[in-house]
C-alpha positions in Angstrom: 12.4 -17.2 -85.3 12.3 -20.6 -83.6 10.3 -21.0 -80.3 13.3 -22.5 -78.6 15.4 -19.4 -79.2 12.6 -17.1 -78.0 12.2 -19.1 -74.8 15.9 -19.1 -74.1 16.3 -15.3 -74.6 13.3 -14.6 -72.4 14.6 -17.0 -69.8 17.9 -15.1 -69.7 16.0 -11.9 -69.2 14.1 -13.3 -66.2 17.3 -13.4 -64.1 17.2 -9.6 -63.9 14.6 -7.3 -62.3 12.8 -6.9 -65.7 11.4 -10.5 -65.7 7.8 -9.5 -65.1 7.7 -7.3 -68.2 9.5 -9.9 -70.1 6.9 -12.5 -69.2 4.1 -10.2 -70.2 5.8 -9.6 -73.6 6.3 -13.3 -74.1 2.6 -14.1 -73.5 1.6 -11.2 -75.8 3.9 -12.5 -78.5 2.5 -16.0 -78.2 -1.0 -14.7 -78.6 0.0 -12.7 -81.7 1.6 -15.8 -83.3 -1.5 -17.8 -82.7 -3.5 -15.1 -84.4 -1.0 -15.1 -87.3 -1.5 -18.8 -87.9 -5.3 -18.3 -87.9 -4.8 -15.5 -90.5 -2.7 -17.7 -92.8 -5.3 -20.5 -92.7 -8.6 -18.6 -93.1 -7.6 -15.4 -94.9 -7.5 -11.7 -93.9 -11.2 -11.6 -92.9 -10.9 -14.3 -90.3 -9.5 -12.0 -87.6 -11.9 -9.5 -86.2 -10.7 -6.2 -84.8 -7.2 -6.5 -86.3 -6.2 -5.4 -89.8 -2.9 -5.6 -91.6 -1.9 -3.2 -94.4 -1.6 -4.7 -97.8 -2.6 -8.0 -96.4 0.9 -8.6 -94.9 1.6 -9.9 -91.4 4.5 -8.4 -89.4 4.1 -10.4 -86.2 7.5 -12.1 -86.5 9.3 -8.7 -86.8 7.4 -7.4 -83.8 8.4 -10.4 -81.7 12.1 -9.9 -82.7 11.9 -6.2 -81.7 10.2 -7.0 -78.4 12.8 -9.7 -77.6 15.7 -7.4 -78.3 14.2 -4.6 -76.2 13.6 -6.9 -73.2 17.0 -8.5 -73.3 18.7 -5.0 -73.5 16.7 -3.8 -70.4 17.6 -6.9 -68.4 21.3 -6.5 -69.2 21.2 -2.8 -68.3 19.6 -3.6 -64.9 22.1 -6.3 -64.0 25.3 -4.4 -64.8 27.4 -2.7 -62.2 26.8 1.1 -62.2 26.3 4.1 -60.0 22.7 4.9 -58.9 22.3 8.5 -59.8 19.4 10.9 -59.5 19.4 14.4 -61.0 18.7 17.3 -58.6 16.3 18.9 -61.0 14.1 15.8 -60.9 13.8 15.8 -57.1 11.1 17.5 -55.1 12.1 19.5 -52.0 10.5 18.5 -48.7 10.3 20.1 -45.3 11.3 18.4 -42.0 8.5 16.4 -40.4 9.2 16.7 -36.7 8.4 14.1 -34.0 9.6 16.4 -31.2 9.7 19.9 -32.8 13.3 21.1 -33.1 14.8 17.9 -31.5 13.8 14.6 -33.1 12.5 14.3 -36.7 10.6 11.5 -38.5 12.6 9.6 -41.0 15.8 10.2 -39.1 18.0 8.3 -36.6 18.7 9.9 -33.2 20.5 9.1 -30.0 20.1 9.7 -26.3 23.3 9.2 -24.4 24.4 9.4 -20.8 25.7 7.7 -17.7 23.6 5.0 -15.9 20.9 6.1 -13.5 20.4 9.5 -15.3 16.9 8.9 -16.6 17.4 7.9 -20.2 14.8 5.2 -20.0 12.3 7.5 -18.4 12.8 10.1 -21.1 12.2 7.4 -23.7 9.0 6.4 -21.9 7.9 10.1 -21.9 8.5 10.4 -25.7 6.5 7.2 -26.2 3.7 8.7 -24.1 3.7 11.8 -26.1 3.4 9.8 -29.3 0.7 7.3 -28.2 -1.4 9.5 -25.9 -0.6 13.0 -27.3 1.0 14.2 -24.0 2.2 17.8 -24.3 6.0 18.3 -24.7 7.8 20.3 -22.0 8.3 24.1 -22.1 5.5 24.6 -24.6 7.3 22.9 -27.4 4.1 21.5 -29.0 3.1 17.9 -29.3 4.1 14.8 -31.3 2.0 13.1 -34.0 0.0 10.2 -32.7 0.8 6.7 -33.7 2.2 3.3 -32.7 5.6 2.7 -31.0 7.9 -0.4 -31.4 10.2 -0.8 -28.4 13.4 -2.9 -28.3 14.4 -3.6 -24.7 17.4 -5.6 -23.7 18.2 -4.4 -20.2 15.1 -3.7 -18.1 12.2 -6.1 -17.4 9.0 -5.4 -19.4 6.5 -6.2 -16.7 8.2 -4.7 -13.6 10.2 -1.8 -15.1 9.3 -0.6 -18.6 5.5 -1.0 -18.4 5.2 0.8 -15.0 7.3 3.6 -16.5 5.0 3.9 -19.5 1.9 3.9 -17.2 3.5 6.6 -15.0 4.2 8.7 -18.1 0.5 8.3 -19.1 1.3 6.4 -22.3 -1.3 4.2 -24.1 -0.1 0.6 -23.7 -2.3 -0.5 -26.6 -0.1 1.4 -29.0 3.3 0.1 -27.6 4.7 -3.1 -29.0 7.7 -4.8 -27.3 10.1 -6.9 -29.4 11.1 -10.0 -27.5 13.2 -11.6 -30.2 13.2 -13.0 -33.7 12.1 -16.3 -35.0 14.2 -17.5 -38.0 13.7 -21.0 -39.5 11.5 -22.0 -36.5 14.3 -21.1 -34.0 14.0 -18.2 -31.5 17.0 -15.9 -31.4 18.0 -12.4 -30.3 17.1 -9.7 -32.8 20.1 -8.5 -34.8 20.3 -5.3 -36.8 22.7 -7.1 -39.1 20.6 -10.0 -40.2 17.0 -9.3 -39.1 16.3 -5.8 -40.3 13.9 -7.2 -42.9 11.8 -8.6 -40.1 11.5 -5.2 -38.5 10.4 -3.7 -41.8 7.8 -6.5 -42.1 6.5 -5.8 -38.6 6.2 -2.1 -39.2 4.1 -2.7 -42.3 2.0 -5.2 -40.5 1.3 -3.1 -37.4 0.7 0.1 -39.4 0.9 3.7 -38.5 4.3 3.2 -36.7 5.7 6.6 -35.8 8.6 5.7 -33.5 11.1 2.9 -32.9 13.0 2.9 -29.7 16.2 0.7 -29.4 17.5 0.4 -25.8 20.4 0.0 -26.0 21.7 0.0 -29.6 24.9 -2.0 -28.7 22.7 -5.0 -27.6 21.4 -5.6 -31.1 24.6 -5.5 -33.2 24.9 -9.3 -33.2 27.1 -11.7 -31.4 30.7 -11.7 -32.8 29.6 -10.0 -36.0 30.3 -6.3 -35.4 33.1 -4.6 -33.6 31.5 -1.8 -31.6 34.8 0.1 -31.6 35.2 0.0 -35.4 33.7 2.9 -37.3 33.4 0.8 -40.5 31.5 -2.0 -38.8 29.1 0.4 -36.9 28.4 2.4 -40.1 27.7 -0.8 -41.9 24.9 -1.6 -39.4 23.4 1.9 -38.9 23.3 2.9 -42.5 20.7 0.3 -43.6 18.7 1.2 -40.4 18.9 4.9 -41.3 17.8 4.2 -44.9 14.8 2.2 -43.7 13.7 4.9 -41.3 13.8 7.4 -44.2 12.0 5.2 -46.6 9.2 4.3 -44.1 9.1 7.8 -42.6 9.5 6.7 -39.0 11.7 8.1 -36.2 14.3 5.8 -34.7 15.8 6.7 -31.3 18.6 4.7 -29.9 19.8 4.8 -26.3 23.5 4.4 -25.6 25.9 4.9 -22.7 28.9 7.1 -22.2 32.3 5.5 -22.6 34.9 5.4 -19.8 36.9 8.4 -21.0 35.8 10.7 -18.2 38.7 13.0 -18.7 37.2 14.1 -22.0 34.8 17.1 -21.7 33.2 16.8 -25.2 29.8 15.1 -25.2 30.2 13.8 -28.7 33.4 12.0 -27.9 31.8 10.4 -24.8 29.1 8.6 -26.9 29.7 4.9 -26.9 33.1 3.5 -28.2 32.9 4.7 -31.8 32.4 8.1 -33.4 30.3 6.3 -36.1 27.3 6.4 -33.7 27.4 10.2 -33.7 28.2 10.4 -37.4 25.2 8.3 -38.4 22.7 10.1 -36.1 21.1 13.4 -37.0 20.2 14.2 -33.4 22.3 13.4 -30.3 21.1 14.5 -26.9 22.9 13.9 -23.6 21.5 13.6 -20.1 23.8 15.4 -17.6 23.8 16.8 -14.1 22.6 20.3 -13.6 25.6 22.3 -12.3 23.3 24.9 -10.7 20.9 22.4 -9.0 22.1 19.1 -7.6 18.6 17.7 -7.6 18.0 18.4 -11.3 19.3 17.1 -14.6 19.6 18.5 -18.1 18.4 17.1 -21.5 20.9 19.0 -23.6 21.8 18.9 -27.2 25.2 17.5 -28.3 24.4 17.5 -32.0 21.5 18.5 -34.2 21.9 18.8 -37.9 18.4 19.9 -38.7 17.7 22.7 -36.2 19.5 25.3 -34.1 18.8 24.0 -30.6 20.4 26.1 -27.9 18.0 25.6 -25.0 18.0 22.6 -22.7 15.0 21.4 -20.8 15.6 20.8 -17.1 14.0 17.9 -15.4 13.8 16.0 -12.1 12.7 12.6 -11.0 9.6 11.6 -9.0 8.0 8.4 -7.9 4.4 7.6 -8.8 2.1 4.8 -7.7 0.8 3.0 -10.9 -0.9 -0.1 -9.5 -1.1 -2.8 -6.9 0.4 -6.4 -7.1 -2.2 -8.6 -5.4 0.0 -11.6 -5.6 2.9 -10.0 -3.7 0.7 -7.6 -1.7 2.8 -4.5 -2.6 2.2 -1.3 -4.4 3.7 -0.8 -7.8 5.7 2.4 -8.0 7.6 3.8 -11.0 9.9 6.8 -11.6 8.5 9.5 -13.8 10.1 12.6 -15.4 9.0 16.0 -14.0 9.9 18.8 -16.5 10.7 22.3 -15.3 8.7 25.1 -17.0 11.8 27.1 -18.1 14.7 26.3 -20.4 18.4 26.5 -19.5 20.8 28.4 -21.8 23.7 25.9 -21.8 25.5 23.6 -24.2 26.5 20.0 -23.6 30.2 20.7 -23.3 29.6 23.5 -20.8 27.4 21.3 -18.7 30.0 18.5 -18.7 32.8 20.9 -17.8 30.7 22.4 -15.0 29.9 19.0 -13.7 33.6 18.1 -13.7 34.5 21.3 -11.9 36.4 23.0 -14.8 34.5 26.3 -15.0 36.3 29.5 -14.7 34.2 30.5 -11.7 35.0 27.4 -9.8 38.7 27.7 -10.6 38.8 31.3 -9.4 37.0 30.3 -6.2 39.5 27.5 -5.5 42.4 29.8 -6.2 41.2 32.4 -3.7 40.5 29.8 -1.1 44.1 28.4 -1.5 45.6 31.9 -1.2 43.5 32.6 1.9 44.6 29.4 3.6 48.3 30.1 2.8 48.1 33.6 4.3 46.6 32.2 7.5 49.4 29.7 7.8 52.1 32.4 7.4 50.5 34.8 9.9 50.0 32.2 12.6 52.1 32.5 15.8 53.6 29.3 17.2 53.8 28.9 21.0 57.2 27.8 22.4 55.5 25.0 24.3 53.7 23.5 21.2 56.5 20.9 20.5 56.4 19.7 24.1 52.6 19.6 24.1 52.5 17.7 20.8 55.0 15.1 22.2 52.9 14.6 25.3 49.7 14.1 23.3 51.4 11.6 21.0 52.7 9.6 24.0 49.2 9.7 25.7 47.4 8.6 22.5 49.8 5.7 22.0 49.4 4.6 25.6 45.6 4.8 25.3 45.6 2.4 22.3 47.9 -0.1 24.1 46.1 -3.0 25.9 45.9 -2.6 29.7 47.5 -6.0 30.6 50.5 -4.7 32.5 51.0 -4.9 36.2 49.8 -2.3 38.7 53.3 -1.2 39.5 53.7 0.3 36.0 56.9 -1.5 35.3 55.6 -2.4 31.8 56.0 -6.2 32.3 53.2 -8.5 31.3 51.5 -11.0 33.5 53.1 -14.4 33.9 52.2 -17.0 31.3 51.5 -14.6 28.5 52.9 -15.2 25.1 55.9 -13.4 23.8 53.8 -11.4 21.3 51.5 -10.3 24.0 54.4 -9.3 26.3 55.9 -7.3 23.5 52.6 -5.5 22.8 52.0 -4.5 26.4 55.6 -3.5 27.3 56.2 0.3 27.2 59.2 1.1 24.9 62.3 2.6 26.6 62.3 5.6 24.3 58.8 6.5 25.4 59.7 6.1 29.1 62.7 8.4 28.6 60.4 11.0 26.9 57.9 10.7 29.8 60.7 11.2 32.3 62.1 14.2 30.5 58.7 15.9 30.1 57.1 15.1 33.4 60.1 15.0 35.8 63.3 16.5 34.6 62.0 19.5 32.8 60.2 20.9 35.9 63.2 20.1 38.1 65.5 22.1 35.9 63.1 25.0 35.7 63.0 25.0 39.6 66.7 24.7 39.9 67.3 27.6 37.5 64.9 29.8 39.4 66.7 29.1 42.7 70.1 29.7 41.3 69.0 33.0 39.9 68.0 34.2 43.4 71.3 33.4 45.1 73.7 36.3 45.9 77.0 36.7 44.2 79.1 35.9 47.4 78.5 34.1 50.6 80.2 34.0 54.1 80.9 30.4 54.7 82.1 29.2 58.2 82.8 25.5 58.0 84.2 25.5 61.5 82.2 27.3 64.2 83.8 29.7 66.7 85.3 28.1 69.8 86.5 29.2 73.1 90.0 28.6 72.1 90.0 31.4 69.5 88.2 33.0 66.5 87.1 31.1 63.6 88.8 30.8 60.2 88.4 33.7 57.8 85.5 33.5 55.4 86.0 32.1 51.9 84.3 33.7 48.9 81.8 31.5 46.9 81.7 32.2 43.2 78.7 31.6 41.1 
């Protein structure tokens, strides 16, 4: 076989993943051919440590077989095919928990909720439990100790995230912040689409990385590359991240916000703008208001594929002094999570419904209150004078709001020289004057007149002409009522 053909066939095999083995076989074959030439020149005894039966050399045949084998392997590795593994060849493994029963290593999880609910403080607490072995709440154990990589796109590192970590008693030497990515000598924002290889490289360089926190996930999807509402685009980004977490055996916890669909009472449907976030995550936890205590909140499960989690930890917020800024001359305070010692038996959907006022207890209470108010209105007696009193109060309130620029005589005319708009605003309307006259003057007069008429007799003796000396007066005339 000519050397040119051998080189060409090995060069073709180098294009596939089997090129290191092909190179090793090539160098071995070249060494064997050199030994063959020495054998032909000096005889069978010239090669030490190598014997050939019947004095024949089969090096050329061996080279042909090796070449064919290498080329076949290269073609098999380059062809399109399914990557299949047999179940019998796999070894079963248990779940290695970061937070027992809640977040596992090698998995992707989410913490979702509305703003100002303590998502960042919970992330700081988890980082503290990993870096400083802080005990988990409600006697749930502890997390394995290691390093943490933190992606932060919203809060300041110096004045917000670092004080929170110190307040949670984390070890700052084990927390590494990602400030961006440098590609081709140019600094840019890290993107889960194009820069995931850089994250893998950083994890291997730092060593003993147990947890990666991404706050929030939507900030690292790339500019104009991924539609956050498209399930296909989101899955295309989160699937390589999930595979990397499983391969490197690290926990990845992403923080996301609730969407604007506040009429939906399902926690899973409120997570971000696409259901793909929930589908890719193995654990999804929501931070919600406690319906029984307005000063507390709940860290409740919305989804957990690896454990049956039915108990929600209850927590509150407290401020803690963590340092002093000599330059500004002020104390550095940071919020910290304060866990309650007892769990709460509630689900995420029940907590959301209770927070929205849709529980059966609240509906029954509202129904009874409405019936009680309606019965009071039906049984209420109305005084005959209430319409007159209401009209008098209305006229008095209108007059009190009117500017006092009229004359002392009360005629309602404005002062001389005032504008037409001012004269209109200070003139008492004729309808209100008539109402005032009816209520304050005419009504009492008619009441008085009616009472006097009721006391008069049915007939009267009326003498319009008095008696005179010339004779008796005229007869009396009856007066009818």
